[in-house]
SELUM-539345 format. One record per residue: residue in three letters; x negated, z negated, y negated of N, C-alpha, C in turn. Coordinates in pm, whole numbers, padded with zeros to 5 digits, always signed. Each point is the difference from the previous one (the first is absolute). Last residue first. Example, Ala and Ser with C-alpha at 12.3 -4.5 7.8 and 13.67 -1.06 7.14 Angstrom:
BEGIN
Ser-01285-00708+00225-00082-00006-00119+00077-00073-00109 Ala-00029+00007+00572+00089+00000-00119-00090+00000-00120 
END
This chain:
BEGIN
Unk-07983-02989-03973+00010+00134-00055+00025-00004-00148 Unk-00006-00400+00252-00135+00054-00017+00004+00138-00062 Unk+00410-00207+00113-00064-00071-00110-00138+00056-00028 Unk+00251+00172+00366+00065+00032-00127-00074-00062-00115 Unk-00143-00111+00433-00033+00138-00033+00061+00040-00134 Unk+00108-00419+00177-00140+00003-00040-00038+00139-00045 Unk+00422-00057+00184-00007-00056-00135-00141-00001-00051 Unk+00071+00134+00443+00054+00099-00090-00008-00048-00145 Unk-00123-00291+00355-00102+00100-00029+00049+00105-00097 Unk+00207-00502-00012+00002+00118+00087-00105+00102-00044 Unk-00096-00521-00100+00096+00101-00041-00004+00121+00092 Unk-00295-00389+00037+00137-00034+00035+00100+00110-00029 Unk-00475+00021-00105+00015-00009+00144+00145-00020+00041 Unk-00117+00005-00462-00027+00130+00059+00026-00002+00150 Unk+00027-00406-00230+00115+00086-00031-00019+00139+00059 Unk-00355-00300+00047+00116-00047+00076+00120+00089-00025 Unk-00387+00075-00252-00016+00048+00138+00117-00045+00087 Unk-00014-00155-00446+00019+00144+00003-00009+00055+00141 Unk-00090-00456-00067+00141+00027-00026+00029+00149+00007 Unk-00449-00143+00036+00077-00034+00119+00148+00029-00017 Unk-00285+00052-00371-00026+00105+00099+00083-00026+00127 Unk+00020-00332-00329+00062+00124-00050-00017+00113+00101 Unk-00221-00405+00091+00146-00015+00017+00072+00126-00046 Unk-00466-00027-00067+00031+00014+00143+00150-00010+00025 Unk-00157-00081-00435-00015+00142+00033+00037+00024+00147 Unk-00016-00446-00147+00114+00071-00057-00003+00148+00033 Unk-00368-00263+00128+00118-00035+00079+00123+00075-00051 Unk-00392+00041-00247-00014+00071+00127+00120-00027+00090 Unk-00028-00241-00398+00031+00139-00029-00008+00084+00127 Unk-00132-00449+00030+00144+00010-00018+00042+00144-00028 Unk-00463-00099+00037+00068-00016+00129+00150+00018-00013 Unk-00277+00251-00373-00019-00129+00064+00084-00009+00127 Unk-00218+00460-00214+00121-00081+00005-00026-00132+00072 Unk-00333+00324-00271+00005-00071+00128+00125-00087+00002 Unk-00268+00415-00293+00130-00064+00019+00005-00062+00140 Unk-00359+00270-00236-00016-00143+00028+00130-00074+00017 Unk-00098+00486-00070+00047-00080-00114-00015-00151+00022 Unk-00141+00346+00323-00024+00062-00130+00035-00090-00119 Unk+00052-00132+00475-00133+00059-00015-00029+00045-00143 Unk+00430-00181+00118-00103-00102+00021-00138+00058-00032 Unk+00363+00294-00006+00012-00096-00111-00105-00108+00007 Unk+00033+00310+00354-00060+00060-00119+00009-00094-00120 Unk+00202-00147+00402-00144+00022+00022-00067+00054-00125 Unk+00472-00055-00001-00069-00129+00005-00150+00015+00013 Unk+00270+00385+00017+00002-00057-00135-00074-00133-00003 Unk+00059+00205+00418-00096+00075-00081-00008-00058-00141 Unk+00322-00184+00289-00134-00030+00051-00106+00069-00087 Unk+00446+00095-00091-00031-00138-00039-00140-00037+00045 Unk+00175+00419+00127-00034-00003-00143-00035-00141-00047 Unk+00169+00100+00435-00146+00010-00008-00045-00003-00147 Unk+00460+00017+00143-00056-00131-00036-00152-00002+00002 Unk+00276+00377+00134-00015-00010-00145-00065-00131-00042 Unk+00134+00125+00451-00140+00021-00037-00022-00010-00150 Unk+00434-00020+00232-00074-00128-00009-00144+00016-00044 Unk+00279+00408+00038+00049-00100-00095-00082-00130-00005 Unk-00051+00396+00311-00082-00010-00122+00037-00120-00085 Unk+00241+00116+00400-00139-00033+00036-00083-00028-00124 Unk+00447+00144-00051+00002-00132+00063-00140-00045+00040 Unk+00073+00440-00180+00006-00106-00101-00005-00138+00062 Unk-00239+00437+00224+00132-00061-00012-00002-00117-00096 Unk-00357+00330+00133+00011-00120+00084+00136-00066-00007 Unk-00108+00410-00241-00067+00015+00130+00022-00119+00092 Unk+00171+00026-00454+00054+00115+00072-00059+00013+00140 Unk-00163-00336-00291+00137-00029+00038+00060+00114+00080 Unk-00433+00048-00188+00001-00095+00111+00139-00029+00051 Unk-00050+00266-00385-00049+00071+00118+00003-00090+00122 Unk+00106-00196-00410+00106+00093+00040-00040+00075+00127 Unk-00322-00274-00193+00104-00082+00061+00116+00088+00048 Unk-00346+00212-00236-00048-00046+00130+00105-00085+00072 Unk+00089+00143-00441+00001+00114+00090-00044-00042+00140 Unk-00024-00316-00344+00139+00022+00040+00012+00120+00095 Unk-00429-00092-00178+00046-00110+00084+00142+00022+00050 Unk-00192+00303-00315-00058+00016+00133+00052-00107+00095 Unk+00134-00038-00447+00052+00124+00057-00050+00020+00142 Unk-00170-00361-00252+00137-00023+00044+00060+00123+00065 Unk-00431+00034-00193-00003-00085+00119+00141-00021+00055 Unk-00045+00232-00409-00050+00079+00113+00002-00080+00129 Unk+00123-00220-00399+00096+00107+00027-00043+00081+00122 Unk-00294-00329-00163+00115-00060+00068+00101+00107+00038 Unk-00369+00137-00256-00041-00038+00135+00117-00057+00079 Unk+00062+00097-00455-00008+00123+00078-00038-00030+00145 Unk-00004-00357-00300+00138+00044+00020+00003+00127+00086 Unk-00420-00160-00135+00058-00085+00104+00145+00038+00029 Unk-00226+00220-00354-00059+00038+00130+00064-00081+00112 Unk+00120-00112-00439+00055+00132+00036-00050+00043+00137 Unk-00180-00394-00183+00142-00019+00033+00064+00130+00046 Unk-00443+00008-00162+00007-00059+00133+00145-00019+00043 Unk-00093+00143-00437-00022+00108+00095+00012-00052+00143 Unk+00275-00267-00361-00141+00030+00023-00010+00116+00099 Unk+00426-00070-00340-00056-00027+00134-00149+00028+00004 Unk+00294-00171-00433-00057+00122+00058-00061-00032+00136 Unk+00371-00332-00118-00092+00065-00093-00048+00131+00060 Unk+00404-00379+00083-00048+00133+00041-00087+00058-00111 Unk+00156-00520+00178-00018+00087-00117-00065+00130+00045 Unk+00092-00394+00274+00091+00114+00010-00010+00093-00120 Unk-00244-00417+00055-00042+00085+00110+00093+00121+00020 Unk+00085-00337-00346-00124+00074-00025-00035+00097+00113 Unk+00493-00148-00165-00095-00045+00101-00126+00086-00007 Unk+00399+00077-00265-00089-00101-00057-00100-00055+00100 Unk+00352+00363+00029+00037-00134+00044-00084-00110-00065 Unk-00014+00504-00026+00067-00073-00108+00034-00143+00035 Unk-00211+00289+00315-00084+00007-00121+00061-00082-00114 Unk+00243+00063+00401-00106-00100+00014-00089-00004-00122 Unk+00333+00331+00019+00061-00133-00015-00106-00110+00009 Unk-00140+00437+00084+00036-00014-00143+00061-00138-00025 Unk-00093+00111+00444-00126-00017-00073+00027-00020-00149 Unk+00361+00105+00281-00045-00137+00022-00129-00029-00076 Unk+00159+00437-00005+00092-00085-00077-00037-00147+00015 Unk-00238+00305+00258-00039+00015-00141+00093-00082-00089 Unk+00104+00012+00457-00121-00079-00024-00049+00014-00144 Unk+00369+00260+00149+00035-00143-00006-00121-00086-00033 Unk-00070+00462+00071+00076-00023-00124+00033-00148-00016 Unk-00209+00127+00401-00091+00016-00113+00071-00028-00132 Unk+00258+00005+00395-00087-00118-00004-00094+00006-00120 Unk+00280+00371+00098+00070-00110-00068-00082-00129-00005 Unk-00215+00364+00221+00037+00035-00137+00080-00111-00070 Unk-00135-00039+00469-00111-00011-00095+00044+00025-00144 Unk+00310+00054+00367-00040-00141-00018-00101-00012-00113 Unk+00145+00423+00127+00113-00068-00061-00014-00152+00000 Unk-00327+00280+00209+00000+00026-00144+00111-00077-00069 Unk-00016-00020+00467-00114-00071-00058-00004+00019-00152 Unk+00320+00239+00241+00037-00142-00007-00114-00084-00055 Unk-00073+00460+00077+00093-00019-00112+00038-00147-00016 Unk-00265+00118+00371-00076+00016-00124+00089-00023-00122 Unk+00198+00000+00428-00084-00118-00016-00078+00006-00132 Unk+00455+00271+00000-00121-00002+00083-00079-00127-00026 Unk+00519-00043-00086-00102+00094-00041-00119-00007+00093 Unk+00392-00264+00058+00035+00051-00134-00100+00102-00051 Unk+00020-00287+00421+00043+00139+00008+00046+00056-00135 Unk-00018-00510-00019-00056+00078+00111+00066+00138+00006 Unk+00069-00393-00310-00025+00138-00042-00061+00085+00111 Unk+00108-00469+00049+00119+00056-00065-00017+00149-00031 Unk-00362-00245+00178+00104+00014+00102+00127+00060-00059 Unk-00360-00098-00288-00041+00104+00095+00109+00026+00104 Unk+00057-00357-00302+00021+00130-00063-00038+00115+00091 Unk-00093-00434+00143+00145+00021+00001+00033+00135-00062 Unk-00448-00127-00018+00040+00025+00139+00149+00027+00009 Unk-00175-00124-00423-00048+00132+00041+00048+00034+00140 Unk+00083-00431-00162+00088+00098-00065-00040+00142+00037 Unk-00279-00342+00145+00126-00001+00076+00099+00097-00060 Unk-00403-00080-00223-00022+00086+00116+00124+00005+00089 Unk+00011-00288-00372-00006+00139-00043-00021+00095+00116 Unk-00014-00466+00081+00136+00044-00030+00002+00147-00042 Unk-00419-00205+00073+00073+00014+00126+00141+00052-00024 Unk-00254-00102-00378-00058+00115+00070+00074+00026+00130 Unk+00109-00381-00234+00062+00117-00062-00059+00129+00057 Unk-00191-00401+00137+00136+00007+00055+00076+00118-00059 Unk-00435-00105-00164-00001+00068+00131+00137+00007+00066 Unk-00053-00238-00422+00003+00145-00008-00007+00070+00136 Unk-00027-00485-00130+00111+00052+00081+00010+00153-00007 Unk-00331-00260-00244-00021-00021+00142+00113+00057+00086 Unk-00003-00015-00487-00080+00111+00054-00011-00010+00152 Unk+00207-00345-00273+00087+00108+00048-00078+00117+00061 Unk-00300-00419-00041+00140+00005-00044+00072+00119+00059 Unk-00474-00172+00058+00034+00127-00063+00142+00007-00054 Unk-00189-00396+00223-00106+00050-00087+00047+00120-00083 Unk+00288-00210+00320-00043-00106-00092-00102+00052-00101 Unk+00149+00284+00349+00109-00024-00095-00042-00104-00104 Unk-00297+00098+00361+00006+00106-00101+00108-00025-00104 Unk-00083-00277+00399-00091-00026-00113+00018+00099-00114 Unk+00311+00047+00371-00012-00140-00040-00099-00023-00115 Unk+00136+00410+00263+00012-00011-00144-00026-00140-00053 Unk-00004+00100+00472-00103+00081-00066+00001-00020-00150 Unk+00337-00211+00252-00129-00060+00031-00112+00077-00070 Unk+00435+00169-00033-00012-00124-00078-00135-00068+00025 Unk+00108+00383+00257-00024+00034-00141-00021-00125-00084 Unk+00125-00055+00453-00138+00047-00014-00035+00034-00143 Unk+00442-00112+00092-00084-00119+00018-00147+00038-00016 Unk+00306+00348+00003-00002-00070-00128-00075-00132+00008 Unk+00052+00253+00398-00079+00074-00097-00009-00072-00134 Unk+00282-00171+00340-00142-00024+00029-00090+00070-00102 Unk+00465+00075-00038-00032-00142-00024-00149-00026+00021 Unk+00157+00429+00106+00008-00024-00144-00040-00143-00033 Unk+00037+00127+00453-00120+00057-00061-00002-00025-00150 Unk+00385-00129+00233-00113-00083+00042-00129+00048-00065 Unk+00386+00256-00071+00009-00128-00072-00116-00093+00037 Unk+00033+00410+00230-00033+00023-00142+00004-00130-00078 Unk+00133+00004+00455-00146+00011-00013-00043+00023-00144 Unk+00464-00012+00116-00061-00134+00000-00151+00008-00021 Unk+00278+00413-00196-00007-00075+00125-00070-00134-00014 Unk+00294+00345-00321-00125-00078-00005-00003-00089+00123 Unk+00256+00500-00088+00010-00144+00024-00137-00067-00006 Unk+00136+00444-00287-00053-00036+00131+00009-00151+00020 Unk+00121+00315-00384+00101-00072+00079-00049-00031+00142 Unk-00234+00202-00392+00028+00081+00118+00105-00064+00091 Unk-00154-00201-00419+00008+00143-00030+00047+00084+00119 Unk-00046-00484+00036+00073+00028-00124+00024+00149-00017 Unk-00254-00166+00365+00135-00053+00015+00086+00033-00122 Unk-00458+00105+00001+00075+00094+00083+00143-00048+00022 Unk-00318-00275-00221+00058+00103-00088+00082+00102+00079 Unk-00235-00331+00241+00105-00063-00079+00069+00101-00091 Unk-00370+00143+00254+00111-00033+00089+00117-00064-00076 Unk-00399+00087-00235+00068+00124+00035+00120-00026+00090 Unk-00292-00355-00112+00089+00035-00111+00080+00126+00032 Unk-00324-00114+00307+00108-00098+00005+00099+00024-00113 Unk-00392+00263+00023+00093+00033+00108+00118-00096+00009 Unk-00341-00092-00336+00083+00117-00024+00093+00036+00116 Unk-00358-00344-00056+00138-00044+00011+00095+00118-00012 Unk-00477+00026-00061+00052+00034+00131+00133-00069+00031 Unk-00260-00081-00396+00067+00130-00010+00057+00044+00134 Unk-00267-00387-00024+00133-00026-00055+00078+00130-00012 Unk-00448+00033+00143+00082-00069+00099+00142-00024-00051 Unk-00323+00189-00292+00036+00093+00107+00094-00066+00100 Unk-00184-00267-00340+00098+00093-00056+00049+00095+00108 Unk-00343-00287+00121+00122-00076-00023+00110+00090-00056 Unk-00437+00175+00065+00066-00024+00129+00132-00076-00018 Unk-00282+00087-00382+00063+00120+00053+00078-00028+00128 Unk-00072-00376-00386-00077+00062+00109+00078+00115+00064 Unk+00114-00107-00511+00011-00066+00129-00088+00068+00104 Unk+00051+00149-00464-00010-00145-00011-00007-00073+00134 Unk+00039+00481-00054-00092-00032-00110-00027-00150-00003 Unk+00319+00195+00292-00137-00007+00054-00104-00020-00109 Unk+00464+00042-00120-00024-00120+00080-00144-00008+00048 Unk+00156+00386-00235-00012-00116-00088-00038-00124+00079 Unk+00087+00393+00237-00125+00015-00076-00021-00117-00094 Unk+00406+00011+00245-00116-00015+00088-00130+00004-00078 Unk+00409+00082-00224-00013-00141+00036-00122-00023+00088 Unk+00106+00444-00119-00037-00075-00121-00022-00148+00033 Unk+00158+00281+00349-00139+00030-00038-00044-00082-00120 Unk+00453-00037+00154-00094-00047+00101-00145+00018-00044 Unk+00347+00175-00272-00003-00147-00004-00105-00054+00097 Unk+00070+00463+00010-00057-00041-00129-00012-00152-00009 Unk+00219+00194+00373-00145+00018+00007-00067-00047-00129 Unk+00467-00003+00008-00052-00099+00093-00151+00007+00011 Unk+00225+00325-00256-00002-00129-00068-00055-00110+00090 Unk+00064+00432+00183-00109-00002-00098-00012-00132-00072 Unk+00361+00051+00302-00127+00012+00072-00118-00009-00097 Unk+00432+00011-00184-00020-00126+00073-00134+00001+00072 Unk+00139+00393-00206-00042-00099-00101-00025-00136+00064 Unk+00177+00331+00272-00139+00033-00031-00056-00094-00108 Unk+00454-00034+00112-00081-00050+00110-00148+00028-00026 Unk+00310+00173-00301-00006-00146-00014-00083-00062+00112 Unk+00083+00475+00006-00096-00045-00103-00009-00151-00015 Unk+00166+00365+00358+00025-00144-00013-00097-00062-00102 Unk-00181+00449+00089+00123-00044+00063+00010-00152-00010 Unk-00290+00414-00263+00016-00143+00029+00138-00025+00060 Unk-00386+00427-00055+00141-00035-00004+00018-00144+00047 Unk-00410+00265-00013+00020-00107-00097+00147-00040-00014 Unk-00166+00362+00279-00053-00125+00052+00023-00118-00092 Unk+00108+00459-00111+00102-00064+00084-00047-00135+00054 Unk-00286+00301-00250+00086-00085-00084+00104-00075+00082 Unk-00408+00148+00293+00052+00057-00123+00090-00097-00075 Unk-00266-00059+00419+00146+00013+00005+00060+00061-00125 Unk-00487-00060+00079+00057+00015+00133+00149+00033-00001 Unk-00259-00075-00403-00066+00108+00074+00070+00025+00134 Unk+00143-00361-00271+00034+00127-00064-00059+00117+00078 Unk-00112-00434+00140+00141+00028+00027+00041+00134-00059 Unk-00431-00165-00095+00009+00043+00140+00143+00039+00035 Unk-00071-00181-00426-00068+00130+00011+00013+00054+00142 Unk+00163-00433-00083+00083+00101-00064-00060+00139+00011 Unk-00240-00381+00151+00108+00035+00093+00088+00111-00058 Unk-00341-00166-00280-00057+00065+00118+00107+00044+00099 Unk+00136-00251-00377-00049+00132-00041-00056+00076+00120 Unk+00137-00445+00069+00115+00086-00026-00044+00141-00038 Unk-00333-00334+00060+00064+00035+00126+00115+00097-00019 Unk-00214-00176-00382-00090+00091+00073+00063+00047+00129 Unk+00232-00326-00232+00005+00126-00076-00089+00103+00068 Unk-00006-00434+00164+00118+00075+00047+00020+00128-00080 Unk-00365-00283-00121-00014+00038+00142+00119+00083+00046 Unk+00013-00189-00431-00092+00114+00007-00016+00048+00144 Unk+00257-00388-00072+00067+00117-00056-00088+00124+00009 Unk-00179-00418+00128+00098+00046+00098+00070+00127-00049 Unk-00297-00208-00296-00074+00051+00115+00096+00058+00102 Unk+00186-00222-00363-00049+00131-00039-00080+00063+00113 Unk+00151-00438+00059+00115+00090-00004-00042+00141-00036 Unk-00328-00344-00008+00040+00037+00136+00120+00094+00004 Unk-00371-00012-00397+00125-00069+00030+00051+00043+00138 Unk-00509+00047-00031+00106+00049-00087+00124-00080+00033 Unk-00409-00107+00209-00050+00110-00082+00100+00046-00105 Unk+00037-00336+00368-00040-00055-00130-00049+00109-00096 Unk+00145+00094+00451+00108-00077-00060-00034-00060-00135 Unk-00259+00280+00339+00043+00054-00128+00101-00083-00074 Unk-00176-00121+00433-00117+00027-00083+00042+00045-00140 Unk+00337-00054+00320-00051-00129-00048-00124+00017-00086 Unk+00190+00383+00208+00089-00054-00104-00057-00128-00059 Unk-00219+00177+00368-00030+00079-00120+00089-00047-00116 Unk+00088-00185+00415-00127-00052-00051-00039+00073-00128 Unk+00371+00157+00234+00032-00126-00068-00125-00065-00059 Unk-00051+00386+00266+00062+00033-00128+00035-00124-00080 Unk-00148-00061+00434-00114+00041-00085+00052+00041-00138 Unk+00320-00097+00323-00066-00122-00047-00121+00030-00086 Unk+00224+00361+00198+00089-00065-00097-00063-00126-00056 Unk-00221+00225+00350-00017+00067-00129+00091-00062-00107 Unk+00049-00148+00442-00128-00048-00055-00024+00062-00137 Unk+00372+00151+00237+00023-00136-00048-00129-00060-00059 Unk-00026+00429+00198+00083+00003-00119+00020-00139-00058 Unk-00222+00046+00410-00086+00048-00109+00079+00003-00131 Unk+00242-00104+00384-00092-00110-00034-00091+00040-00115 Unk+00279+00334+00174+00076-00099-00075-00088-00118-00042 Unk-00189+00329+00278+00029+00056-00132+00073-00101-00086 Unk-00080-00112+00448-00124-00003-00078+00021+00055-00141 Unk+00361+00022+00302-00030-00140-00033-00125-00009-00087 Unk+00116+00422+00171+00094-00044-00103-00026-00142-00045 Unk-00247+00177+00360-00043+00062-00126+00092-00042-00115 Unk+00121-00136+00431-00121-00071-00044-00051+00056-00132 Unk+00359+00219+00205+00042-00128-00055-00119-00080-00050 Unk-00087+00403+00220+00066+00027-00128+00044-00129-00067 Unk-00187-00027+00435-00100+00035-00101+00061+00026-00136 Unk+00233-00347+00340-00022+00145-00006-00094+00032-00115 Unk-00009-00471+00269+00061+00062-00118-00035+00149-00004 
END
């Protein structure tokens, strides 16, 4: 392997590990404040930070919005994904939530047929079927105990799929920094609306009171960790190529499982482990079966 490519792989791996560490921080803070409010504060911090940098680098022109409905789709997808993820890990083992969220590439392929008129190949249908079998196995005990909360990771996967489709629809609509801001800003607004709705829902864990100092610190930590993680993955992709980097994202499941076991005592049973393995296998099968160009488009 060429030295530049090796450096790219290591950068991407570090980024994926950091993403899982950020998820651990989320889980630590999931009981500190309403999860929707935690997510809203995190994206508000991100939007403000990105906005300041964008203003310094590109001036007022950097805030010009192209294809506003697509930008709302991107921000709304992130908002749904984050709110559902943070809520789910409050009640479920981190590794199980993470694994189910990895249905996102499969959802993306299905949504691409609707939004981008791309054909759905046989490998996508096979991966979809196998992936949902894995999800059902993982959710088996959780649905009986938690009810509707147990399916929130599927909404996380769906929300991230909307982001990916939106990214492809809005490619070349602005600089990378501007596109990041145009995700964070609508996501923050959407999440605050979700937090208000959750506050009025009557569910105790969604009541938005005054945040603890720890909640604010943890939100800031997640914002910083996520920024560095995404930068490392972007750097790795530019050096090693999206097709090389794409399957490495599954390291997040390994890290989530290890840290969840060590820090929270989350030990998935045999059936849950089998379900997780099926989900990962379905994703890797689809990655291996699809053209390299499609992999690159999706990872970008």
